[in-house]
Backbone as a chain_set.jsonl record, in Angstrom:
{"seq": "MEEKDRFMQEILDREWEMFKEVKSAAYASCQNSPETFRKVRGSIFQLWPAELMAAYLIELSNARQSGRNLITEKYARMDNLIPPINTNPVIDKIVEIETEWQQEIRRQYPALYQRCCRSTDKTDDGMNFSVYLKCELETYGDMALDIYYKWVSDAKQLGINYSLTMLNNLVINSGFKDLEEAEAFWAAKMKGE", "coords": {"N": [[16.349, -44.295, -45.813], [15.571, -42.725, -48.812], [16.625, -39.543, -50.214], [14.57, -38.0, -51.554], [12.262, -39.245, -50.528], [12.529, -38.638, -47.834], [12.396, -35.832, -47.933], [9.761, -35.594, -48.905], [8.213, -36.716, -46.804], [8.804, -34.909, -44.779], [7.763, -32.525, -45.856], [5.032, -33.245, -46.004], [4.491, -33.612, -43.261], [4.903, -30.998, -42.265], [3.087, -29.508, -43.806], [0.693, -30.722, -42.983], [0.572, -29.965, -40.281], [0.124, -27.239, -40.613], [-2.227, -27.298, -42.169], [-4.238, -28.471, -40.568], [-4.898, -26.406, -38.936], [-6.335, -24.608, -40.407], [-9.024, -22.411, -41.007], [-11.562, -22.13, -42.974], [-13.881, -20.733, -45.387], [-14.925, -22.719, -46.944], [-15.134, -25.82, -45.847], [-12.731, -28.381, -45.683], [-12.935, -31.772, -46.126], [-10.851, -33.558, -45.631], [-9.511, -32.477, -43.505], [-10.058, -33.736, -41.171], [-8.842, -36.093, -41.512], [-5.855, -37.246, -41.49], [-4.659, -39.315, -42.913], [-5.928, -39.38, -45.436], [-5.27, -36.819, -46.318], [-2.442, -37.066, -46.472], [-2.275, -39.038, -48.426], [-3.418, -37.82, -50.706], [-1.91, -35.38, -51.025], [0.626, -36.503, -50.996], [0.622, -37.972, -53.367], [1.092, -36.034, -55.185], [3.554, -34.828, -54.369], [5.318, -36.987, -54.568], [6.075, -37.046, -57.157], [7.431, -34.717, -57.631], [10.569, -33.135, -58.419], [13.652, -33.52, -56.55], [14.989, -31.1, -56.162], [12.959, -29.158, -56.306], [11.387, -29.942, -54.131], [13.226, -29.457, -52.053], [13.51, -26.655, -52.217], [10.882, -25.863, -51.614], [10.631, -26.894, -49.04], [12.415, -25.242, -47.667], [10.984, -22.863, -47.8], [8.69, -23.58, -46.339], [9.882, -23.941, -43.839], [10.921, -21.355, -43.34], [8.514, -19.951, -43.259], [7.28, -21.071, -41.007], [9.087, -20.272, -39.017], [8.679, -17.542, -39.079], [6.128, -17.335, -38.211], [4.08, -17.674, -40.028], [1.339, -19.246, -41.739], [1.232, -21.093, -44.418], [-0.751, -22.597, -45.641], [-3.124, -21.644, -44.544], [-2.952, -19.087, -45.615], [-3.203, -19.706, -48.347], [-5.892, -20.659, -48.444], [-7.186, -18.361, -47.534], [-6.673, -16.662, -49.66], [-8.115, -18.041, -51.653], [-10.658, -17.609, -50.692], [-10.843, -14.967, -51.157], [-10.009, -13.161, -49.162], [-7.657, -11.921, -48.631], [-5.157, -9.873, -50.296], [-3.344, -10.627, -53.416], [-0.493, -12.704, -52.844], [1.927, -13.287, -54.046], [3.048, -12.135, -57.098], [4.448, -13.177, -59.193], [5.124, -13.649, -62.605], [5.371, -16.264, -63.636], [3.549, -17.82, -62.341], [0.975, -17.662, -63.563], [1.646, -18.874, -65.974], [2.308, -21.478, -65.208], [-0.18, -22.277, -64.186], [-1.702, -22.193, -66.525], [-0.536, -24.284, -68.071], [-1.003, -26.518, -66.38], [-3.776, -26.472, -66.227], [-4.492, -27.14, -68.823], [-3.577, -29.771, -68.742], [-5.378, -30.815, -66.871], [-7.737, -30.662, -68.341], [-7.233, -32.619, -70.234], [-7.304, -34.892, -68.597], [-9.997, -34.779, -67.896], [-11.198, -35.347, -70.366], [-10.201, -37.964, -70.928], [-10.694, -39.536, -68.638], [-13.463, -39.271, -67.448], [-15.171, -39.995, -65.236], [-13.408, -40.39, -63.088], [-12.278, -37.857, -63.061], [-14.487, -36.308, -62.305], [-14.859, -37.322, -59.764], [-12.388, -36.947, -58.396], [-11.038, -34.575, -59.066], [-10.628, -31.011, -59.057], [-12.914, -28.797, -60.56], [-12.56, -27.444, -63.87], [-14.312, -25.699, -64.776], [-15.621, -22.398, -64.97], [-15.418, -20.611, -62.045], [-15.283, -18.442, -59.199], [-13.959, -19.246, -56.987], [-12.178, -21.542, -54.757], [-13.124, -23.968, -55.661], [-12.672, -24.142, -58.282], [-10.167, -25.374, -60.377], [-8.027, -23.787, -61.455], [-8.104, -21.447, -59.891], [-7.63, -22.531, -57.346], [-5.03, -23.687, -57.716], [-3.526, -21.415, -58.473], [-3.742, -19.821, -56.152], [-2.435, -21.478, -54.338], [0.149, -21.548, -55.489], [0.874, -18.894, -55.18], [1.742, -18.821, -52.579], [4.245, -19.824, -52.667], [7.776, -19.211, -52.838], [9.924, -17.259, -55.03], [12.151, -18.78, -55.912], [11.312, -21.497, -55.708], [9.117, -21.33, -57.425], [10.327, -20.752, -59.903], [11.801, -23.106, -60.343], [9.692, -24.935, -60.371], [8.219, -24.001, -62.611], [10.051, -24.453, -64.711], [10.186, -27.224, -64.577], [7.489, -28.057, -65.187], [7.142, -26.839, -67.69], [9.154, -28.0, -69.226], [8.201, -30.632, -69.195], [5.782, -30.313, -70.586], [6.747, -29.64, -73.135], [7.834, -32.069, -73.811], [5.606, -33.579, -74.08], [4.506, -34.708, -71.818], [2.162, -35.295, -69.243], [1.977, -34.247, -66.197], [-0.076, -33.995, -64.337], [-1.755, -36.098, -64.925], [-0.051, -38.211, -64.306], [0.215, -37.756, -61.556], [-2.432, -38.203, -60.748], [-2.603, -40.892, -61.398], [-0.744, -41.879, -59.52], [-2.229, -41.31, -57.213], [-4.537, -42.986, -57.507], [-3.354, -45.51, -57.467], [-2.153, -45.41, -54.926], [-4.487, -45.516, -53.55], [-5.372, -48.06, -53.807], [-6.156, -49.085, -56.291], [-5.41, -50.75, -59.426], [-4.663, -49.291, -61.683], [-5.245, -46.299, -63.677], [-7.317, -46.939, -65.484], [-8.73, -49.033, -64.224], [-9.648, -47.671, -61.944], [-11.208, -45.68, -63.172], [-13.216, -47.272, -64.378], [-14.392, -48.353, -62.07], [-15.418, -46.021, -60.743], [-17.076, -45.003, -62.731], [-19.015, -47.021, -62.894], [-20.057, -46.82, -60.292], [-21.189, -44.283, -60.435], [-23.242, -44.766, -62.184], [-24.819, -46.245, -60.618], [-24.379, -48.927, -60.274]], "CA": [[15.33, -43.589, -46.579], [16.104, -41.915, -49.899], [16.47, -38.101, -49.996], [13.243, -37.548, -51.985], [11.271, -39.754, -49.568], [12.689, -37.851, -46.604], [11.825, -34.514, -48.237], [8.308, -35.71, -49.019], [7.643, -36.918, -45.471], [8.938, -33.653, -44.039], [6.772, -31.602, -46.425], [3.701, -33.69, -45.565], [4.365, -33.322, -41.828], [4.773, -29.55, -42.06], [1.814, -29.061, -44.371], [-0.401, -31.2, -42.144], [0.525, -29.094, -39.101], [-0.516, -25.994, -41.042], [-3.564, -27.556, -42.715], [-5.233, -28.758, -39.529], [-5.24, -25.141, -38.28], [-7.059, -23.752, -41.352], [-10.453, -22.144, -40.828], [-11.925, -21.596, -44.285], [-15.314, -20.675, -45.709], [-15.265, -24.041, -47.487], [-14.47, -26.843, -45.038], [-12.138, -29.498, -46.427], [-13.216, -32.99, -45.363], [-9.636, -34.269, -45.21], [-8.952, -31.877, -42.294], [-10.25, -34.717, -40.103], [-8.237, -37.351, -41.929], [-4.462, -37.085, -41.919], [-4.304, -40.351, -43.892], [-6.394, -38.911, -46.742], [-4.428, -35.673, -46.657], [-1.115, -37.556, -46.875], [-2.431, -39.788, -49.671], [-3.66, -36.876, -51.801], [-0.746, -34.503, -51.218], [1.772, -37.361, -51.31], [0.577, -38.358, -54.784], [1.679, -34.898, -55.902], [4.961, -34.625, -54.023], [6.18, -38.102, -54.964], [6.514, -36.78, -58.519], [8.28, -33.524, -57.666], [12.015, -33.352, -58.347], [14.232, -33.218, -55.236], [15.335, -29.675, -56.117], [11.728, -28.425, -55.997], [11.034, -30.267, -52.746], [14.157, -28.76, -51.162], [13.154, -25.233, -52.226], [9.61, -25.71, -50.904], [10.908, -27.139, -47.617], [13.014, -24.012, -47.137], [9.895, -21.903, -47.634], [7.87, -24.025, -45.208], [10.655, -23.657, -42.62], [10.934, -19.902, -43.143], [7.16, -19.543, -42.869], [7.056, -21.486, -39.622], [9.913, -19.418, -38.156], [8.125, -16.181, -39.031], [4.759, -17.408, -37.713], [3.107, -17.718, -41.13], [0.753, -20.532, -42.094], [1.054, -20.995, -45.865], [-2.016, -23.219, -46.044], [-4.145, -20.654, -44.198], [-2.851, -18.019, -46.616], [-3.788, -20.212, -49.596], [-7.349, -20.666, -48.322], [-7.625, -16.961, -47.446], [-6.667, -16.166, -51.043], [-9.237, -18.674, -52.356], [-11.872, -16.963, -50.19], [-10.692, -13.532, -51.466], [-9.917, -12.41, -47.91], [-6.4, -11.166, -48.634], [-4.696, -9.582, -51.66], [-2.334, -11.579, -53.908], [0.703, -12.839, -52.015], [3.077, -13.272, -54.957], [2.555, -11.857, -58.453], [5.441, -13.664, -60.153], [4.413, -14.01, -63.841], [5.379, -17.698, -63.958], [2.372, -18.454, -61.734], [-0.059, -17.811, -64.598], [2.136, -19.83, -66.979], [2.151, -22.814, -64.612], [-1.622, -22.549, -64.124], [-2.153, -22.469, -67.896], [-0.078, -25.631, -68.436], [-1.679, -27.547, -65.585], [-5.195, -26.475, -66.59], [-4.555, -27.966, -70.039], [-3.438, -31.161, -68.314], [-6.645, -31.2, -66.241], [-8.71, -30.873, -69.421], [-6.926, -33.935, -70.804], [-7.857, -35.875, -67.657], [-11.456, -34.702, -68.024], [-11.575, -36.052, -71.599], [-9.829, -39.383, -70.904], [-11.202, -40.232, -67.45], [-14.507, -38.368, -66.936], [-15.681, -40.377, -63.909], [-12.338, -40.073, -62.137], [-12.18, -36.398, -63.013], [-15.604, -35.813, -61.503], [-14.686, -37.802, -58.391], [-11.124, -36.606, -57.738], [-10.39, -33.342, -59.519], [-11.35, -29.743, -59.004], [-13.449, -28.467, -61.877], [-11.958, -26.352, -64.633], [-15.404, -24.792, -65.128], [-15.396, -21.065, -64.422], [-15.959, -20.14, -60.768], [-14.345, -17.485, -58.61], [-13.477, -19.743, -55.707], [-11.261, -22.668, -54.766], [-13.676, -25.152, -56.317], [-12.087, -24.104, -59.618], [-8.782, -25.824, -60.349], [-7.088, -22.693, -61.714], [-8.09, -20.576, -58.711], [-6.959, -23.286, -56.282], [-3.6, -23.795, -57.992], [-2.924, -20.079, -58.429], [-3.646, -19.407, -54.753], [-1.358, -22.256, -53.725], [1.437, -21.104, -56.025], [1.192, -17.581, -54.609], [2.41, -18.997, -51.286], [5.605, -20.277, -52.932], [8.756, -18.176, -53.14], [10.351, -17.202, -56.428], [13.057, -19.881, -56.246], [10.496, -22.695, -55.958], [8.297, -21.09, -58.62], [11.166, -20.886, -61.099], [12.078, -24.542, -60.503], [8.408, -25.543, -60.727], [7.888, -23.637, -63.987], [10.949, -25.183, -65.621], [9.787, -28.631, -64.511], [6.258, -28.304, -65.947], [7.282, -26.438, -69.101], [9.936, -29.069, -69.872], [7.287, -31.771, -69.377], [4.842, -29.981, -71.66], [7.481, -29.745, -74.406], [8.052, -33.493, -74.075], [4.305, -34.241, -74.192], [4.212, -35.397, -70.556], [1.117, -34.676, -68.437], [2.249, -34.6, -64.808], [-1.337, -34.135, -63.592], [-2.194, -37.475, -65.17], [0.84, -39.065, -63.515], [-0.155, -37.577, -60.148], [-3.701, -38.906, -60.55], [-2.261, -42.317, -61.395], [-0.17, -42.137, -58.193], [-3.31, -41.293, -56.228], [-5.392, -44.176, -57.594], [-2.555, -46.654, -57.002], [-2.062, -45.262, -53.469], [-5.825, -45.793, -53.013], [-5.662, -49.482, -53.934], [-6.489, -49.508, -57.652], [-4.276, -51.206, -60.238], [-4.264, -48.214, -62.588], [-6.298, -45.326, -63.983], [-8.442, -47.588, -66.161], [-9.524, -49.735, -63.217], [-10.32, -46.662, -61.121], [-12.245, -45.064, -64.008], [-14.318, -48.235, -64.503], [-15.039, -48.432, -60.758], [-16.197, -44.812, -60.462], [-18.133, -44.901, -63.75], [-20.074, -47.939, -62.461], [-20.661, -46.222, -59.093], [-22.013, -43.143, -60.855], [-24.429, -45.323, -62.839], [-25.589, -46.948, -59.606], [-24.165, -50.384, -60.373]], "C": [[16.019, -42.668, -47.594], [15.779, -40.43, -49.662], [15.073, -37.598, -50.376], [12.159, -38.01, -51.018], [11.318, -38.952, -48.268], [12.094, -36.454, -46.789], [10.301, -34.581, -48.236], [7.666, -35.86, -47.643], [7.702, -35.635, -44.652], [7.934, -32.612, -44.541], [5.377, -31.974, -45.935], [3.474, -33.39, -44.086], [4.116, -31.832, -41.596], [3.465, -29.015, -42.624], [0.639, -29.504, -43.501], [-0.545, -30.319, -40.905], [-0.161, -27.776, -39.431], [-1.979, -26.222, -41.431], [-4.603, -27.761, -41.621], [-5.648, -27.504, -38.757], [-6.102, -24.228, -39.152], [-8.528, -23.64, -40.967], [-10.881, -21.414, -42.095], [-13.436, -21.552, -44.448], [-15.795, -22.022, -46.232], [-14.465, -25.091, -46.72], [-13.958, -27.973, -45.923], [-12.272, -30.762, -45.581], [-11.949, -33.686, -44.882], [-8.952, -33.589, -44.021], [-9.111, -32.81, -41.098], [-9.561, -36.033, -40.412], [-6.807, -37.148, -42.415], [-4.049, -38.12, -42.962], [-4.716, -39.92, -45.301], [-5.546, -37.744, -47.214], [-3.078, -36.142, -47.191], [-1.185, -38.304, -48.208], [-2.56, -38.827, -50.858], [-2.425, -36.017, -52.058], [0.498, -35.322, -51.58], [1.799, -37.784, -52.762], [1.132, -37.251, -55.669], [3.179, -34.846, -55.641], [5.86, -35.776, -54.456], [6.701, -37.929, -56.386], [7.479, -35.598, -58.601], [9.759, -33.898, -57.69], [12.55, -32.91, -56.979], [14.545, -31.732, -55.093], [14.111, -28.822, -55.758], [11.301, -28.692, -54.559], [11.918, -29.506, -51.769], [13.813, -27.277, -51.076], [11.865, -24.994, -51.437], [9.793, -25.946, -49.4], [11.523, -25.914, -46.957], [11.915, -22.99, -46.865], [8.969, -22.29, -46.48], [8.568, -23.725, -43.884], [10.665, -22.167, -42.312], [9.573, -19.399, -42.682], [6.908, -19.877, -41.404], [7.83, -20.582, -38.66], [9.357, -18.008, -38.033], [6.66, -16.167, -38.596], [3.686, -17.403, -38.793], [2.594, -19.141, -41.313], [0.406, -20.453, -43.582], [-0.271, -21.587, -46.332], [-3.187, -22.29, -45.699], [-4.145, -19.524, -45.218], [-3.459, -18.457, -47.948], [-5.314, -20.163, -49.528], [-7.908, -19.251, -48.188], [-7.639, -16.321, -48.831], [-7.857, -16.751, -51.812], [-10.567, -18.045, -51.943], [-11.867, -15.452, -50.451], [-10.657, -12.665, -50.211], [-8.654, -11.564, -47.828], [-5.986, -10.903, -50.082], [-3.679, -10.629, -52.121], [-1.055, -11.531, -53.074], [1.963, -12.709, -52.862], [2.52, -13.094, -56.367], [3.568, -12.262, -59.517], [4.713, -14.136, -61.419], [4.444, -15.498, -64.193], [4.178, -18.419, -63.348], [1.304, -18.689, -62.793], [0.357, -18.805, -65.671], [1.989, -21.265, -66.476], [0.675, -23.204, -64.604], [-2.153, -22.895, -65.511], [-1.777, -23.886, -68.327], [-0.884, -26.691, -67.692], [-3.184, -27.592, -65.849], [-5.403, -27.274, -67.873], [-4.459, -29.443, -69.672], [-4.73, -31.661, -67.671], [-7.717, -31.466, -67.292], [-8.486, -32.228, -70.094], [-7.464, -35.046, -69.903], [-9.376, -35.932, -67.803], [-11.942, -35.46, -69.257], [-11.336, -37.559, -71.486], [-10.49, -40.173, -69.78], [-12.309, -39.401, -66.791], [-15.029, -38.725, -65.542], [-14.653, -40.061, -62.828], [-12.21, -38.571, -61.958], [-13.274, -35.835, -62.106], [-15.423, -36.165, -60.032], [-13.499, -37.148, -57.678], [-10.572, -35.219, -58.034], [-11.275, -32.127, -59.283], [-11.764, -29.386, -60.414], [-12.625, -27.381, -62.559], [-13.047, -25.415, -65.144], [-15.212, -23.481, -64.371], [-16.159, -20.859, -63.116], [-14.924, -19.174, -60.209], [-13.743, -17.984, -57.304], [-12.59, -20.967, -55.886], [-11.83, -23.959, -55.305], [-13.135, -25.255, -57.743], [-10.608, -24.454, -59.525], [-7.798, -24.667, -60.487], [-6.973, -21.755, -60.52], [-7.324, -21.259, -57.585], [-5.451, -23.314, -56.504], [-2.922, -22.44, -57.9], [-2.735, -19.621, -56.986], [-2.57, -20.2, -54.012], [-0.002, -21.751, -54.188], [1.842, -19.735, -55.49], [1.897, -17.698, -53.265], [3.85, -19.469, -51.453], [6.502, -19.07, -53.177], [9.214, -18.28, -54.587], [11.285, -18.341, -56.817], [12.262, -21.149, -56.565], [9.655, -22.518, -57.215], [9.105, -21.253, -59.901], [11.494, -22.352, -61.385], [10.817, -25.256, -60.99], [8.074, -25.26, -62.195], [8.768, -24.385, -64.981], [10.529, -26.642, -65.701], [8.539, -28.886, -65.352], [6.39, -27.897, -67.41], [8.129, -27.443, -69.87], [9.043, -30.278, -70.157], [6.331, -31.512, -70.532], [5.521, -30.125, -73.022], [7.711, -31.196, -74.803], [6.736, -34.269, -74.223], [3.916, -35.035, -72.958], [3.159, -34.6, -69.791], [1.333, -35.116, -66.988], [0.97, -34.721, -63.98], [-1.897, -35.544, -63.741], [-1.348, -38.456, -64.359], [0.497, -38.972, -62.032], [-1.469, -38.283, -59.827], [-3.471, -40.412, -60.531], [-1.648, -42.71, -60.05], [-1.275, -42.23, -57.145], [-4.162, -42.554, -56.302], [-4.636, -45.429, -57.155], [-2.429, -46.607, -55.477], [-3.395, -45.56, -52.784], [-6.26, -47.238, -53.235], [-6.081, -49.965, -55.308], [-5.224, -49.93, -58.386], [-3.739, -50.068, -61.097], [-5.453, -47.284, -62.829], [-7.528, -45.977, -64.603], [-9.337, -48.316, -65.164], [-10.296, -48.747, -62.345], [-11.444, -45.984, -61.899], [-13.454, -45.991, -64.127], [-15.1, -48.33, -63.191], [-15.946, -47.23, -60.525], [-17.296, -44.597, -61.492], [-19.311, -45.796, -63.362], [-20.801, -47.379, -61.24], [-21.612, -45.094, -59.469], [-23.298, -43.601, -61.538], [-25.304, -46.092, -61.853], [-25.423, -48.445, -59.639], [-23.543, -50.919, -59.106]], "O": [[16.941, -41.928, -47.25], [14.795, -40.099, -49.0], [14.456, -36.854, -49.614], [11.235, -37.254, -50.718], [10.284, -38.631, -47.682], [11.381, -35.953, -45.92], [9.633, -33.734, -47.643], [6.673, -35.194, -47.35], [6.766, -35.313, -43.92], [7.326, -31.9, -43.742], [4.622, -31.105, -45.498], [2.386, -32.963, -43.7], [3.231, -31.453, -40.829], [2.81, -28.175, -42.007], [-0.308, -28.742, -43.304], [-1.66, -29.965, -40.521], [-0.936, -27.254, -38.629], [-2.857, -25.438, -41.068], [-5.729, -27.276, -41.737], [-6.627, -27.527, -38.011], [-6.554, -23.181, -38.686], [-9.184, -24.631, -40.647], [-10.597, -20.229, -42.267], [-14.174, -22.241, -43.742], [-16.936, -22.417, -45.992], [-13.259, -25.231, -46.923], [-14.669, -28.457, -46.804], [-11.782, -30.816, -44.453], [-11.963, -34.337, -43.837], [-7.914, -34.069, -43.564], [-8.379, -32.687, -40.116], [-9.685, -36.991, -39.649], [-6.572, -36.907, -43.6], [-3.19, -37.847, -43.802], [-3.946, -40.074, -46.249], [-5.149, -37.687, -48.378], [-2.621, -35.676, -48.234], [-0.266, -38.216, -49.022], [-1.898, -38.998, -51.882], [-1.949, -35.938, -53.191], [1.324, -34.88, -52.379], [2.874, -37.942, -53.341], [1.591, -37.512, -56.78], [3.98, -34.822, -56.576], [7.05, -35.566, -54.69], [7.661, -38.59, -56.78], [8.26, -35.5, -59.548], [10.16, -34.872, -57.053], [11.973, -32.036, -56.332], [14.382, -31.168, -54.011], [14.226, -27.868, -54.988], [10.899, -27.771, -53.849], [11.431, -28.972, -50.773], [13.822, -26.701, -49.989], [11.771, -24.03, -50.677], [9.172, -25.264, -48.585], [11.19, -25.584, -45.818], [11.915, -22.331, -45.825], [8.516, -21.426, -45.731], [7.927, -23.306, -42.92], [10.446, -21.759, -41.172], [9.486, -18.526, -41.819], [6.383, -19.055, -40.654], [7.308, -20.175, -37.622], [9.539, -17.352, -37.007], [6.018, -15.117, -38.609], [2.515, -17.155, -38.505], [3.312, -20.112, -41.076], [-0.583, -19.829, -43.964], [-0.846, -21.122, -47.315], [-4.132, -22.167, -46.477], [-5.204, -19.058, -45.638], [-4.148, -17.677, -48.604], [-5.958, -19.675, -50.456], [-9.0, -18.974, -48.684], [-8.525, -15.522, -49.136], [-8.533, -16.028, -52.543], [-11.493, -17.958, -52.749], [-12.775, -14.742, -50.019], [-11.21, -11.565, -50.195], [-8.584, -10.609, -47.054], [-6.407, -11.619, -50.99], [-3.204, -11.428, -51.314], [-0.601, -10.464, -52.659], [2.944, -12.095, -52.443], [1.62, -13.826, -56.778], [3.539, -11.735, -60.629], [3.783, -14.937, -61.326], [3.612, -15.952, -64.98], [3.826, -19.512, -63.79], [0.783, -19.798, -62.91], [-0.49, -19.507, -66.223], [1.593, -22.157, -67.227], [0.322, -24.325, -64.971], [-2.973, -23.803, -65.649], [-2.605, -24.606, -68.885], [-1.384, -27.642, -68.293], [-3.801, -28.647, -65.707], [-6.386, -28.005, -67.995], [-5.179, -30.271, -70.229], [-5.135, -32.801, -67.898], [-8.516, -32.392, -67.148], [-9.442, -32.902, -70.476], [-8.019, -36.03, -70.393], [-9.964, -37.013, -67.829], [-12.969, -36.136, -69.209], [-12.182, -38.348, -71.906], [-10.81, -41.349, -69.952], [-12.115, -38.881, -65.692], [-15.301, -37.826, -64.746], [-14.997, -39.525, -61.775], [-12.053, -38.077, -60.842], [-13.011, -34.992, -61.248], [-15.795, -35.387, -59.154], [-13.588, -36.83, -56.492], [-9.708, -34.739, -57.301], [-12.503, -32.211, -59.307], [-11.027, -29.652, -61.364], [-12.062, -26.508, -61.899], [-12.76, -24.452, -65.856], [-14.695, -23.473, -63.254], [-17.388, -20.925, -63.085], [-13.801, -19.109, -60.71], [-13.087, -17.223, -56.592], [-12.29, -21.378, -57.006], [-11.112, -24.954, -55.405], [-13.143, -26.332, -58.338], [-9.883, -23.902, -58.698], [-6.839, -24.574, -59.721], [-5.876, -21.316, -60.174], [-6.472, -20.644, -56.944], [-4.68, -23.004, -55.595], [-1.849, -22.326, -57.306], [-1.68, -19.09, -56.638], [-1.873, -19.655, -53.157], [0.898, -21.548, -53.374], [3.032, -19.45, -55.361], [2.583, -16.764, -52.85], [4.601, -19.51, -50.478], [6.046, -18.035, -53.662], [8.929, -19.258, -55.277], [11.219, -18.825, -57.947], [12.513, -21.8, -57.579], [9.496, -23.462, -57.989], [8.62, -21.828, -60.876], [11.466, -22.785, -62.537], [10.871, -26.077, -61.905], [7.692, -26.168, -62.934], [8.274, -24.894, -65.987], [10.52, -27.228, -66.784], [8.516, -29.825, -66.148], [5.811, -28.544, -68.282], [7.857, -27.714, -71.04], [9.122, -30.875, -71.23], [6.098, -32.392, -71.361], [4.932, -30.671, -73.955], [7.777, -31.517, -75.989], [6.751, -35.477, -74.462], [3.085, -35.939, -73.04], [3.249, -33.376, -69.698], [0.929, -36.21, -66.595], [0.94, -35.481, -63.013], [-2.445, -36.109, -62.795], [-1.871, -39.417, -63.794], [0.488, -39.982, -61.329], [-1.61, -38.89, -58.765], [-4.081, -41.126, -59.734], [-1.99, -43.755, -59.497], [-1.26, -43.12, -56.294], [-4.481, -43.138, -55.266], [-5.221, -46.316, -56.534], [-2.578, -47.629, -54.809], [-3.434, -45.824, -51.582], [-7.384, -47.607, -52.894], [-6.342, -51.156, -55.478], [-4.116, -49.529, -58.028], [-2.527, -49.893, -61.23], [-6.527, -47.466, -62.254], [-8.657, -45.605, -64.282], [-10.562, -48.229, -65.247], [-11.468, -48.968, -62.043], [-12.516, -45.738, -61.347], [-14.593, -45.543, -63.99], [-16.33, -48.38, -63.202], [-17.109, -47.39, -60.154], [-18.35, -44.058, -61.157], [-20.467, -45.39, -63.482], [-22.027, -47.455, -61.161], [-22.697, -44.963, -58.901], [-24.318, -42.914, -61.482], [-26.397, -46.538, -62.203], [-26.251, -49.168, -59.085], [-23.29, -52.119, -59.002]]}, "num_chains": 1, "name": "protein.A"}
């Protein structure tokens, strides 16, 4: 098994252990489905560079050793139950870049966006993409955040939309050929065809 694959499997295992313990105001349906959880989160992590995965794994290990559940903390932040965990200024920069990427998905693949993505419409809870991402990023340490920011800002400068790539990974992992096929399928479903 390649290093990135090993990192990804370890991250998914550790996150799942934390995720299944979460008690949130907004129940997540994939809490009863480890396969769905692994498919969705795996579509993200399979794109991450090994350096970012390694940094995040260190944080997951440190959290476990100190009795912290990073996923519970993320959901507690989304529910406004605890104060900000990390106020590193790169968090807002990452959220800004990825929110722009989400808007591009919304324009290009409206049915998929509606089906698979958190809304970028203004809300104060985790249903909003920016709130969800910010609360997740607050659980990351500064080393992972710095690596993450460099990764997304470099992509933005090159005109690459990693959110689109992650969505493509998800639809392929879900059995579709590509984004266009998935968009056509969900557009037809929404029309009742």
